C-alpha positions, -999 to 999 in steps of 0.1 A, spaced: 508 -527 -647 533 -527 -673 571 -528 -671 573 -509 -640 545 -527 -622 564 -541 -596 567 -505 -582 529 -508 -575 531 -536 -551 516 -528 -516 503 -495 -531 463 -504 -517 477 -517 -485 494 -487 -476 463 -467 -490 445 -485 -466 471 -481 -437 471 -443 -439 429 -440 -447 423 -461 -415 447 -443 -392 437 -408 -406 401 -413 -404 395 -437 -377 422 -432 -348 427 -394 -357 388 -391 -366 395 -367 -394 418 -339 -404 411 -304 -385 404 -284 -424 382 -258 -427 370 -253 -398 356 -288 -393 366 -326 -394 369 -340 -427 381 -376 -437 404 -386 -466 400 -407 -496 429 -415 -516 416 -423 -556 447 -440 -576 445 -451 -609 472 -476 -631 500 -456 -650 503 -489 -676 538 -480 -670 530 -456 -698 537 -414 -696 510 -407 -718 487 -425 -697 500 -409 -663 494 -375 -681 455 -382 -690 452 -396 -651 465 -371 -637 440 -349 -661 409 -372 -647 421 -367 -612 420 -329 -617 388 -323 -641 368 -355 -628 375 -361 -590 385 -326 -584 418 -337 -557 427 -316 -537 469 -326 -537 486 -349 -563 510 -376 -555 538 -384 -583 554 -416 -577 572 -443 -587 603 -437 -616 606 -409 -638 584 -422 -666 554 -420 -642 564 -390 -620 575 -360 -646 542 -363 -669 520 -361 -632 544 -332 -620 537 -310 -655 496 -318 -650 498 -307 -616 518 -275 -625 495 -268 -651 463 -271 -630 477 -252 -602 473 -284 -577 496 -291 -550 523 -318 -557 540 -344 -534 567 -359 -559 586 -391 -547 607 -415 -556 623 -406 -587 660 -395 -592 664 -358 -585 682 -351 -615 656 -368 -639 629 -346 -629 646 -315 -626 660 -323 -659 624 -324 -672 612 -289 -663 613 -263 -684 602 -233 -656 600 -233 -619 574 -259 -607 557 -238 -579 530 -262 -570 559 -296 -565 579 -305 -538 600 -338 -546 618 -357 -523 645 -386 -535 683 -392 -540 706 -372 -567 721 -397 -591 756 -380 -575 747 -398 -545 739 -430 -559 773 -432 -579 791 -429 -547 772 -455 -533 777 -477 -561 815 -469 -559 813 -481 -525 795 -513 -538 823 -518 -566 852 -515 -539 834 -541 -516 837 -564 -544 872 -556 -547 871 -530 -575 883 -499 -559 888 -470 -581 919 -476 -605 919 -469 -643 934 -508 -643 888 -518 -636 868 -513 -668 831 -503 -662 804 -511 -689 773 -484 -688 740 -498 -695 712 -469 -701 680 -463 -720 673 -434 -740 646 -424 -719 644 -397 -688 662 -416 -662 687 -434 -686 696 -404 -702 701 -385 -664 723 -416 -648 740 -414 -684 753 -379 -683 768 -385 -646 780 -417 -647 800 -415 -678 820 -386 -664 825 -399 -634 834 -433 -643 857 -418 -667 873 -400 -633 878 -429 -612 880 -457 -635 883 -470 -672 846 -460 -692 836 -481 -720 809 -471 -731 783 -483 -756 760 -457 -757 718 -454 -752 694 -477 -766 660 -476 -770 643 -488 -742 622 -519 -753 651 -529 -774 654 -571 -776 690 -575 -796 719 -557 -773 744 -580 -794 762 -548 -805 762 -537 -768 771 -569 -757 800 -573 -781 815 -540 -768 816 -557 -734 830 -587 -743 858 -571 -764 865 -546 -740 868 -573 -716 846 -554 -687 849 -556 -648 820 -541 -642 786 -537 -653 765 -509 -641 735 -491 -653 697 -488 -647 671 -507 -667 635 -512 -668 631 -552 -658 625 -565 -692 651 -546 -706 679 -560 -686 667 -593 -679 668 -594 -723 708 -575 -720 716 -604 -690 705 -631 -710 722 -624 -738 756 -613 -720 755 -647 -700 748 -665 -733 776 -648 -750 805 -658 -726 810 -625 -714 823 -629 -675 819 -598 -652 833 -593 -616 806 -569 -604 767 -562 -615 750 -530 -601 715 -520 -614 691 -498 -602 652 -497 -611 654 -536 -626 667 -553 -597 650 -537 -564 622 -561 -559 617 -593 -550 596 -609 -580 622 -586 -605 653 -603 -589 633 -639 -588 619 -635 -625 659 -637 -632 664 -667 -619 693 -678 -597 722 -663 -617 705 -633 -601 722 -641 -573 753 -613 -564 738 -585 -578 740 -553 -562 719 -525 -564 709 -493 -545 685 -492 -512 664 -467 -507 641 -482 -479 640 -517 -457 623 -527 -427 656 -526 -408 663 -486 -408 656 -471 -373 633 -441 -385 600 -434 -371 572 -416 -388 563 -386 -370 523 -387 -383 521 -420 -370 543 -432 -349 549 -464 -363 586 -477 -366 604 -491 -400 600 -526 -382 569 -523 -372 558 -512 -405 573 -540 -424 563 -565 -402 528 -557 -402 530 -557 -439 547 -591 -436 521 -602 -418 494 -593 -439 508 -599 -477 534 -631 -467 563 -618 -481 590 -586 -474 576 -550 -478 590 -533 -510 612 -504 -512 584 -488 -537 560 -491 -508 574 -479 -482 577 -443 -503 541 -451 -512 533 -447 -468 560 -420 -468 540 -394 -497 510 -401 -479 523 -389 -450 536 -357 -465 503 -353 -481 482 -357 -448 503 -330 -430 501 -305 -455 469 -302 -448 471 -307 -411 498 -278 -411 475 -258 -435 445 -263 -416 425 -257 -450 420 -273 -488 428 -236 -501 455 -249 -526 478 -222 -526 481 -230 -489 484 -263 -484 510 -257 -511 533 -237 -489 526 -255 -462 540 -284 -477 569 -267 -490 574 -256 -452 575 -293 -445 603 -301 -419 592 -337 -408 604 -375 -405 586 -400 -424 591 -439 -424 618 -434 -451 635 -405 -431 637 -369 -427 623 -350 -450 631 -311 -454 626 -289 -489 656 -272 -480 672 -275 -520 668 -269 -553 682 -283 -589 676 -260 -618 637 -256 -617 631 -279 -584 629 -278 -554 635 -310 -529 649 -329 -502 672 -356 -498 661 -391 -484 685 -419 -476 702 -448 -497 723 -476 -486 736 -501 -510 723 -541 -512 731 -571 -525 711 -600 -535 720 -630 -518 703 -665 -509 689 -669 -472 686 -701 -455 654 -716 -480 673 -705 -507 651 -678 -516 672 -645 -527 670 -616 -501 681 -577 -504 706 -577 -475 723 -543 -470 759 -543 -472 771 -510 -473 758 -473 -457 791 -455 -469 769 -426 -480 745 -422 -452 762 -441 -421 724 -439 -403 711 -466 -425 719 -498 -406 735 -529 -426 724 -563 -422 754 -585 -439 787 -580 -460 797 -583 -493 794 -627 -509 804 -632 -546 775 -650 -562 763 -665 -594 758 -633 -614 798 -629 -613 822 -651 -627 857 -629 -634 
């Protein structure tokens, strides 16, 4: 629940898929000299970092879990990682920019293996999207930034401010407190500087407020790229028709060509099954929830035990293909060990029924990601 609630869509369905596969199809896991079933315990983070900490502590103290999954944005990943490290419990961390998680660690993460993309990769993907919209690198193009002053926003801001200044003309009104209701000063800066592109990553309520005030002020932009708030059908639909044309990164899509080493299911098959069972497209975070549990199960399979240190070692040694693509923990950033995952560039376009759908329009950074369409100007831009 809370501002990031859309990230939890499909979580229970994913848990059911993995539990059923392991417990019924496989008959359990061969660990500790016998077959054992798995049970996934899930708590609501309420989109609150303090709640994440208390729930992670509950998982360790009360539920006595053998492994923790930390997932879905830095706000919810970082506190769970810190708790797992404190309790010395193996932790599969996923779906939070590497830079944000690494930047929050004060000491080496001995129990946590993380998987996602770096913000440098996202910048390159966004630059390709800007180029597709007619804004190739040029000092004649002005880019306005929109970042909150939380861990995620700061990590993005630090890299985007530097890279945008190298390739374009930077318009940086400064970071804002998450939950801001009045963006007048920021909007006025965009208007006075006559920006061409608006770029950022924000929680859905913050972007909805900013976007509304931007439109009401008559600010004209030629391109909008937004992370986090513009990833999910529900969040984008809440913005209305004006969201048509907004671009964002795509971490997972049912059109990707990967097949799970664990279950053998393909992206297309999983997406079709989700749509059949739920009546809507499978959201990107659900794909990552599936991958997280794939990694957890394979760590136990490789370890052959529930001994936490051995499970941790097995996790770090994984070299596998999940539903979100290949994952191998062979890189480090600061105190964090991580593996890269794929991204593409997407745009919200209307389908034949007038519904907004995310179309993959660019694969410059990872050519292995199939494109499903091309750039189209939309209602979100008017310059």
